[in-house]
N, CA, C and O atoms as a Tinker XYZ file with bonds, in Angstrom:
   332  protein
     1  N      0.842000   -1.170000    0.000000    73     2
     2  CA     0.000000    0.000000    0.000000    64     1     3
     3  C      0.892000    1.241000    0.000000    63     2     4     5
     4  O      1.757000    1.404000    0.861000    81     3
     5  N      0.669000    2.085000   -0.956000    73     3     6
     6  CA     1.488000    3.294000   -1.076000    64     5     7
     7  C      1.304000    4.243000    0.096000    63     6     8     9
     8  O      2.211000    5.004000    0.433000    81     7
     9  N      0.139000    4.199000    0.715000    73     7    10
    10  CA    -0.121000    5.081000    1.855000    64     9    11
    11  C      0.868000    4.800000    2.989000    63    10    12    13
    12  O      1.368000    5.726000    3.629000    81    11
    13  N      1.139000    3.537000    3.228000    73    11    14
    14  CA     2.092000    3.186000    4.289000    64    13    15
    15  C      3.485000    3.707000    3.977000    63    14    16    17
    16  O      4.209000    4.128000    4.879000    81    15
    17  N      3.862000    3.682000    2.713000    73    15    18
    18  CA     5.162000    4.228000    2.320000    64    17    19
    19  C      5.221000    5.733000    2.574000    63    18    20    21
    20  O      6.228000    6.248000    3.059000    81    19
    21  N      4.139000    6.432000    2.244000    73    19    22
    22  CA     4.092000    7.885000    2.458000    64    21    23
    23  C      4.154000    8.212000    3.952000    63    22    24    25
    24  O      4.830000    9.157000    4.358000    81    23
    25  N      3.454000    7.438000    4.753000    73    23    26
    26  CA     3.467000    7.666000    6.200000    64    25    27
    27  C      4.846000    7.375000    6.777000    63    26    28    29
    28  O      5.356000    8.144000    7.592000    81    27
    29  N      5.445000    6.274000    6.360000    73    27    30
    30  CA     6.788000    5.921000    6.845000    64    29    31
    31  C      7.797000    6.997000    6.474000    63    30    32    33
    32  O      8.650000    7.356000    7.285000    81    31
    33  N      7.704000    7.508000    5.266000    73    31    34
    34  CA     8.616000    8.569000    4.832000    64    33    35
    35  C      8.424000    9.818000    5.700000    63    34    36    37
    36  O      9.396000   10.441000    6.128000    81    35
    37  N      7.193000   10.166000    5.947000    73    35    38
    38  CA     6.887000   11.326000    6.784000    64    37    39
    39  C      7.483000   11.165000    8.188000    63    38    40    41
    40  O      8.040000   12.110000    8.746000    81    39
    41  N      7.362000    9.978000    8.741000    73    39    42
    42  CA     7.899000    9.740000   10.079000    64    41    43
    43  C      9.425000    9.730000   10.088000    63    42    44    45
    44  O     10.046000   10.161000   11.059000    81    43
    45  N     10.022000    9.240000    9.013000    73    43    46
    46  CA    11.494000    9.228000    8.931000    64    45    47
    47  C     12.056000   10.636000    8.885000    63    46    48    49
    48  O     13.011000   10.952000    9.595000    81    47
    49  N     11.465000   11.485000    8.049000    73    47    50
    50  CA    12.001000   12.839000    7.883000    64    49    51
    51  C     11.489000   13.790000    8.955000    63    50    52    53
    52  O     12.059000   14.862000    9.157000    81    51
    53  N     10.421000   13.406000    9.644000    73    51    54
    54  CA     9.907000   14.235000   10.721000    64    53    55
    55  C      9.118000   15.435000   10.234000    63    54    56    57
    56  O      9.032000   16.452000   10.923000    81    55
    57  N      8.540000   15.316000    9.044000    73    55    58
    58  CA     7.768000   16.427000    8.503000    64    57    59
    59  C      6.444000   15.912000    7.963000    63    58    60    61
    60  O      6.299000   14.751000    7.583000    81    59
    61  N      5.492000   16.823000    7.948000    73    59    62
    62  CA     4.149000   16.464000    7.530000    64    61    63
    63  C      3.488000   17.703000    6.949000    63    62    64    65
    64  O      3.585000   18.788000    7.522000    81    63
    65  N      2.819000   17.548000    5.821000    73    63    66
    66  CA     2.082000   18.651000    5.223000    64    65    67
    67  C      0.623000   18.227000    5.116000    63    66    68    69
    68  O      0.336000   17.113000    4.679000    81    67
    69  N     -0.305000   19.102000    5.511000    73    67    70
    70  CA    -1.721000   18.732000    5.480000    64    69    71
    71  C     -2.207000   18.240000    4.116000    63    70    72    73
    72  O     -3.008000   17.308000    4.040000    81    71
    73  N     -1.732000   18.853000    3.059000    73    71    74
    74  CA    -2.144000   18.424000    1.720000    64    73    75
    75  C     -1.656000   17.013000    1.437000    63    74    76    77
    76  O     -2.375000   16.222000    0.826000    81    75
    77  N     -0.460000   16.692000    1.867000    73    75    78
    78  CA     0.072000   15.345000    1.662000    64    77    79
    79  C     -0.754000   14.317000    2.431000    63    78    80    81
    80  O     -0.987000   13.211000    1.942000    81    79
    81  N     -1.192000   14.678000    3.621000    73    79    82
    82  CA    -2.017000   13.766000    4.419000    64    81    83
    83  C     -3.333000   13.495000    3.695000    63    82    84    85
    84  O     -3.729000   12.343000    3.519000    81    83
    85  N     -3.997000   14.558000    3.281000    73    83    86
    86  CA    -5.282000   14.384000    2.592000    64    85    87
    87  C     -5.115000   13.606000    1.297000    63    86    88    89
    88  O     -5.909000   12.711000    1.006000    81    87
    89  N     -4.104000   13.933000    0.525000    73    87    90
    90  CA    -3.880000   13.215000   -0.731000    64    89    91
    91  C     -3.594000   11.735000   -0.488000    63    90    92    93
    92  O     -4.052000   10.881000   -1.247000    81    91
    93  N     -2.853000   11.436000    0.550000    73    91    94
    94  CA    -2.544000   10.047000    0.883000    64    93    95
    95  C     -3.809000    9.279000    1.243000    63    94    96    97
    96  O     -3.994000    8.140000    0.815000    81    95
    97  N     -4.676000    9.904000    2.030000    73    95    98
    98  CA    -5.917000    9.243000    2.423000    64    97    99
    99  C     -6.857000    9.057000    1.231000    63    98   100   101
   100  O     -7.517000    8.024000    1.115000    81    99
   101  N     -6.917000   10.044000    0.356000    73    99   102
   102  CA    -7.731000    9.920000   -0.855000    64   101   103
   103  C     -7.190000    8.812000   -1.740000    63   102   104   105
   104  O     -7.955000    8.008000   -2.273000    81   103
   105  N     -5.870000    8.765000   -1.898000    73   103   106
   106  CA    -5.259000    7.696000   -2.701000    64   105   107
   107  C     -5.567000    6.315000   -2.123000    63   106   108   109
   108  O     -5.869000    5.376000   -2.858000    81   107
   109  N     -5.486000    6.208000   -0.798000    73   107   110
   110  CA    -5.784000    4.921000   -0.155000    64   109   111
   111  C     -7.228000    4.515000   -0.429000    63   110   112   113
   112  O     -7.507000    3.349000   -0.708000    81   111
   113  N     -8.141000    5.473000   -0.350000    73   111   114
   114  CA    -9.543000    5.153000   -0.632000    64   113   115
   115  C     -9.731000    4.778000   -2.094000    63   114   116   117
   116  O    -10.479000    3.853000   -2.411000    81   115
   117  N     -9.058000    5.490000   -2.977000    73   115   118
   118  CA    -9.177000    5.181000   -4.404000    64   117   119
   119  C     -8.635000    3.785000   -4.723000    63   118   120   121
   120  O     -9.167000    3.094000   -5.592000    81   119
   121  N     -7.598000    3.381000   -4.033000    73   119   122
   122  CA    -6.998000    2.071000   -4.271000    64   121   123
   123  C     -7.843000    0.926000   -3.733000    63   122   124   125
   124  O     -7.966000   -0.116000   -4.377000    81   123
   125  N     -8.429000    1.119000   -2.543000    73   123   126
   126  CA    -9.097000   -0.014000   -1.912000    64   125   127
   127  C    -10.399000    0.297000   -1.213000    63   126   128   129
   128  O    -10.910000   -0.534000   -0.463000    81   127
   129  N    -10.946000    1.471000   -1.440000    73   127   130
   130  CA   -12.202000    1.844000   -0.797000    64   129   131
   131  C    -12.002000    2.220000    0.662000    63   130   132   133
   132  O    -10.880000    2.287000    1.165000    81   131
   133  N    -13.120000    2.462000    1.320000    73   131   134
   134  CA   -13.051000    2.855000    2.728000    64   133   135
   135  C    -12.505000    1.743000    3.612000    63   134   136   137
   136  O    -11.970000    2.013000    4.687000    81   135
   137  N    -12.633000    0.512000    3.175000    73   135   138
   138  CA   -12.060000   -0.583000    3.972000    64   137   139
   139  C    -10.538000   -0.454000    4.033000    63   138   140   141
   140  O     -9.929000   -0.796000    5.047000    81   139
   141  N     -9.925000    0.034000    2.963000    73   139   142
   142  CA    -8.476000    0.248000    2.978000    64   141   143
   143  C     -8.103000    1.374000    3.944000    63   142   144   145
   144  O     -7.069000    1.308000    4.608000    81   143
   145  N     -8.938000    2.396000    4.020000    73   143   146
   146  CA    -8.677000    3.500000    4.955000    64   145   147
   147  C     -8.871000    3.011000    6.386000    63   146   148   149
   148  O     -8.118000    3.400000    7.278000    81   147
   149  N     -9.874000    2.161000    6.616000    73   147   150
   150  CA   -10.066000    1.598000    7.953000    64   149   151
   151  C     -8.886000    0.716000    8.352000    63   150   152   153
   152  O     -8.441000    0.739000    9.499000    81   151
   153  N     -8.390000   -0.055000    7.397000    73   151   154
   154  CA    -7.218000   -0.894000    7.658000    64   153   155
   155  C     -6.010000   -0.018000    7.983000    63   154   156   157
   156  O     -5.221000   -0.343000    8.871000    81   155
   157  N     -5.872000    1.070000    7.275000    73   155   158
   158  CA    -4.789000    2.019000    7.535000    64   157   159
   159  C     -4.930000    2.606000    8.940000    63   158   160   161
   160  O     -3.940000    2.777000    9.651000    81   159
   161  N     -6.158000    2.910000    9.327000    73   159   162
   162  CA    -6.406000    3.454000   10.670000    64   161   163
   163  C     -5.996000    2.454000   11.748000    63   162   164   165
   164  O     -5.383000    2.836000   12.745000    81   163
   165  N     -6.328000    1.183000   11.558000    73   163   166
   166  CA    -5.926000    0.156000   12.534000    64   165   167
   167  C     -4.404000    0.039000   12.616000    63   166   168   169
   168  O     -3.836000   -0.086000   13.701000    81   167
   169  N     -3.759000    0.080000   11.460000    73   167   170
   170  CA    -2.304000   -0.002000   11.423000    64   169   171
   171  C     -1.683000    1.209000   12.126000    63   170   172   173
   172  O     -0.735000    1.063000   12.898000    81   171
   173  N     -2.213000    2.386000   11.859000    73   171   174
   174  CA    -1.694000    3.597000   12.492000    64   173   175
   175  C     -1.904000    3.581000   14.002000    63   174   176   177
   176  O     -1.066000    4.068000   14.759000    81   175
   177  N     -3.019000    3.022000   14.427000    73   175   178
   178  CA    -3.289000    2.949000   15.859000    64   177   179
   179  C     -2.228000    2.100000   16.564000    63   178   180   181
   180  O     -1.688000    2.489000   17.599000    81   179
   181  N     -1.946000    0.942000   15.986000    73   179   182
   182  CA    -0.905000    0.074000   16.572000    64   181   183
   183  C      0.469000    0.745000   16.508000    63   182   184   185
   184  O      1.243000    0.686000   17.464000    81   183
   185  N      0.758000    1.374000   15.388000    73   183   186
   186  CA     2.064000    2.016000   15.206000    64   185   187
   187  C      2.245000    3.195000   16.155000    63   186   188   189
   188  O      3.315000    3.369000   16.738000    81   187
   189  N      1.199000    4.006000   16.309000    73   187   190
   190  CA     1.288000    5.158000   17.213000    64   189   191
   191  C      1.549000    4.693000   18.641000    63   190   192   193
   192  O      2.342000    5.300000   19.361000    81   191
   193  N      0.882000    3.621000   19.049000    73   191   194
   194  CA     1.111000    3.070000   20.389000    64   193   195
   195  C      2.550000    2.588000   20.546000    63   194   196   197
   196  O      3.189000    2.843000   21.567000    81   195
   197  N      3.053000    1.896000   19.536000    73   195   198
   198  CA     4.418000    1.369000   19.598000    64   197   199
   199  C      5.445000    2.500000   19.626000    63   198   200   201
   200  O      6.419000    2.441000   20.377000    81   199
   201  N      5.226000    3.519000   18.813000    73   199   202
   202  CA     6.171000    4.640000   18.787000    64   201   203
   203  C      6.144000    5.409000   20.104000    63   202   204   205
   204  O      7.185000    5.870000   20.573000    81   203
   205  N      4.973000    5.549000   20.698000    73   203   206
   206  CA     4.879000    6.221000   21.997000    64   205   207
   207  C      5.595000    5.419000   23.074000    63   206   208   209
   208  O      6.290000    5.984000   23.918000    81   207
   209  N      5.426000    4.120000   23.043000    73   207   210
   210  CA     6.079000    3.262000   24.041000    64   209   211
   211  C      7.600000    3.357000   23.942000    63   210   212   213
   212  O      8.304000    3.269000   24.948000    81   211
   213  N      8.096000    3.537000   22.719000    73   211   214
   214  CA     9.550000    3.638000   22.517000    64   213   215
   215  C     10.056000    5.063000   22.624000    63   214   216   217
   216  O     11.255000    5.305000   22.486000    81   215
   217  N      9.158000    6.017000   22.869000    73   215   218
   218  CA     9.524000    7.432000   22.956000    64   217   219
   219  C     10.202000    7.914000   21.673000    63   218   220   221
   220  O     11.174000    8.668000   21.711000    81   219
   221  N      9.669000    7.463000   20.546000    73   219   222
   222  CA    10.207000    7.851000   19.243000    64   221   223
   223  C     10.094000    9.362000   19.087000    63   222   224   225
   224  O      9.082000    9.942000   19.479000    81   223
   225  N     11.117000   10.018000   18.520000    73   223   226
   226  CA    11.083000   11.480000   18.404000    64   225   227
   227  C      9.948000   12.015000   17.521000    63   226   228   229
   228  O      9.566000   13.177000   17.658000    81   227
   229  N      9.410000   11.200000   16.632000    73   227   230
   230  CA     8.341000   11.667000   15.751000    64   229   231
   231  C      6.996000   11.013000   16.070000    63   230   232   233
   232  O      6.125000   10.901000   15.207000    81   231
   233  N      6.844000   10.585000   17.320000    73   231   234
   234  CA     5.607000    9.921000   17.710000    64   233   235
   235  C      4.395000   10.837000   17.591000    63   234   236   237
   236  O      3.279000   10.360000   17.381000    81   235
   237  N      4.600000   12.148000   17.721000    73   235   238
   238  CA     3.491000   13.092000   17.568000    64   237   239
   239  C      2.959000   13.073000   16.134000    63   238   240   241
   240  O      1.757000   13.222000   15.912000    81   239
   241  N      3.847000   12.890000   15.173000    73   239   242
   242  CA     3.415000   12.824000   13.779000    64   241   243
   243  C      2.548000   11.595000   13.535000    63   242   244   245
   244  O      1.570000   11.656000   12.790000    81   243
   245  N      2.905000   10.496000   14.156000    73   243   246
   246  CA     2.088000    9.283000   14.019000    64   245   247
   247  C      0.697000    9.531000   14.589000    63   246   248   249
   248  O     -0.299000    9.074000   14.028000    81   247
   249  N      0.630000   10.244000   15.686000    73   247   250
   250  CA    -0.673000   10.558000   16.279000    64   249   251
   251  C     -1.464000   11.504000   15.382000    63   250   252   253
   252  O     -2.686000   11.388000   15.293000    81   251
   253  N     -0.789000   12.435000   14.718000    73   251   254
   254  CA    -1.460000   13.328000   13.778000    64   253   255
   255  C     -2.022000   12.541000   12.604000    63   254   256   257
   256  O     -3.159000   12.764000   12.187000    81   255
   257  N     -1.222000   11.617000   12.071000    73   255   258
   258  CA    -1.708000   10.761000   10.984000    64   257   259
   259  C     -2.949000    9.996000   11.424000    63   258   260   261
   260  O     -3.929000    9.914000   10.683000    81   259
   261  N     -2.907000    9.441000   12.621000    73   259   262
   262  CA    -4.029000    8.660000   13.136000    64   261   263
   263  C     -5.273000    9.534000   13.290000    63   262   264   265
   264  O     -6.365000    9.135000   12.887000    81   263
   265  N     -5.114000   10.700000   13.862000    73   263   266
   266  CA    -6.245000   11.611000   14.049000    64   265   267
   267  C     -6.832000   12.055000   12.713000    63   266   268   269
   268  O     -8.050000   12.137000   12.557000    81   267
   269  N     -5.966000   12.338000   11.762000    73   267   270
   270  CA    -6.429000   12.752000   10.438000    64   269   271
   271  C     -7.179000   11.622000    9.744000    63   270   272   273
   272  O     -8.188000   11.856000    9.079000    81   271
   273  N     -6.691000   10.412000    9.898000    73   271   274
   274  CA    -7.359000    9.266000    9.280000    64   273   275
   275  C     -8.734000    9.046000    9.897000    63   274   276   277
   276  O     -9.702000    8.768000    9.189000    81   275
   277  N     -8.813000    9.170000   11.194000    73   275   278
   278  CA   -10.114000    9.017000   11.854000    64   277   279
   279  C    -11.076000   10.128000   11.437000    63   278   280   281
   280  O    -12.257000    9.873000   11.204000    81   279
   281  N    -10.574000   11.352000   11.344000    73   279   282
   282  CA   -11.413000   12.468000   10.900000    64   281   283
   283  C    -11.897000   12.248000    9.467000    63   282   284   285
   284  O    -13.039000   12.566000    9.134000    81   283
   285  N    -11.030000   11.710000    8.634000    73   283   286
   286  CA   -11.388000   11.419000    7.247000    64   285   287
   287  C    -12.517000   10.388000    7.197000    63   286   288   289
   288  O    -13.473000   10.550000    6.439000    81   287
   289  N    -12.409000    9.341000    7.995000    73   287   290
   290  CA   -13.447000    8.307000    8.030000    64   289   291
   291  C    -14.777000    8.872000    8.531000    63   290   292   293
   292  O    -15.834000    8.530000    8.002000    81   291
   293  N    -14.727000    9.725000    9.534000    73   291   294
   294  CA   -15.951000   10.338000   10.053000    64   293   295
   295  C    -16.589000   11.210000    8.978000    63   294   296   297
   296  O    -17.800000   11.151000    8.765000    81   295
   297  N    -15.791000   12.007000    8.312000    73   295   298
   298  CA   -16.303000   12.892000    7.264000    64   297   299
   299  C    -16.922000   12.092000    6.114000    63   298   300   301
   300  O    -17.990000   12.445000    5.614000    81   299
   301  N    -16.265000   11.038000    5.704000    73   299   302
   302  CA   -16.801000   10.215000    4.613000    64   301   303
   303  C    -18.118000    9.557000    5.029000    63   302   304   305
   304  O    -19.033000    9.435000    4.215000    81   303
   305  N    -18.217000    9.135000    6.291000    73   303   306
   306  CA   -19.461000    8.547000    6.785000    64   305   307
   307  C    -20.577000    9.586000    6.786000    63   306   308   309
   308  O    -21.714000    9.274000    6.433000    81   307
   309  N    -20.268000   10.799000    7.174000    73   307   310
   310  CA   -21.272000   11.870000    7.166000    64   309   311
   311  C    -21.689000   12.206000    5.744000    63   310   312   313
   312  O    -22.863000   12.483000    5.494000    81   311
   313  N    -20.763000   12.186000    4.824000    73   311   314
   314  CA   -21.091000   12.457000    3.427000    64   313   315
   315  C    -22.021000   11.386000    2.873000    63   314   316   317
   316  O    -22.952000   11.690000    2.127000    81   315
   317  N    -21.772000   10.148000    3.234000    73   315   318
   318  CA   -22.611000    9.049000    2.758000    64   317   319
   319  C    -24.031000    9.155000    3.301000    63   318   320   321
   320  O    -24.995000    8.844000    2.602000    81   319
   321  N    -24.155000    9.598000    4.556000    73   319   322
   322  CA   -25.480000    9.762000    5.153000    64   321   323
   323  C    -26.233000   10.919000    4.511000    63   322   324   325
   324  O    -27.460000   10.885000    4.412000    81   323
   325  N    -25.505000   11.942000    4.074000    73   323   326
   326  CA   -26.126000   13.119000    3.480000    64   325   327
   327  C    -26.666000   12.840000    2.083000    63   326   328   329
   328  O    -27.550000   13.548000    1.600000    81   327
   329  N    -26.137000   11.817000    1.443000    73   327   330
   330  CA   -26.539000   11.535000    0.049000    64   329   331
   331  C    -27.777000   10.719000   -0.016000    63   330   332
   332  O    -28.247000   10.396000   -1.107000    81   331
């Protein structure tokens, strides 16, 4: 999944841009639907916990990715209900 590569790169370099986050989530949905985004959310949840436990210097970025992914899923669910 390309989304995981983008997230890993972001965590390695310690930088994150909001547009890159949104584009990554849209790409993940385009590749595998909302189930792929949910799978990404589960992966990020485990990863954020692991990075926090290890006191990784970019653990805050992992939490931002996780929060953004959850917000994306909530927004998509609201959009589906509105239609």
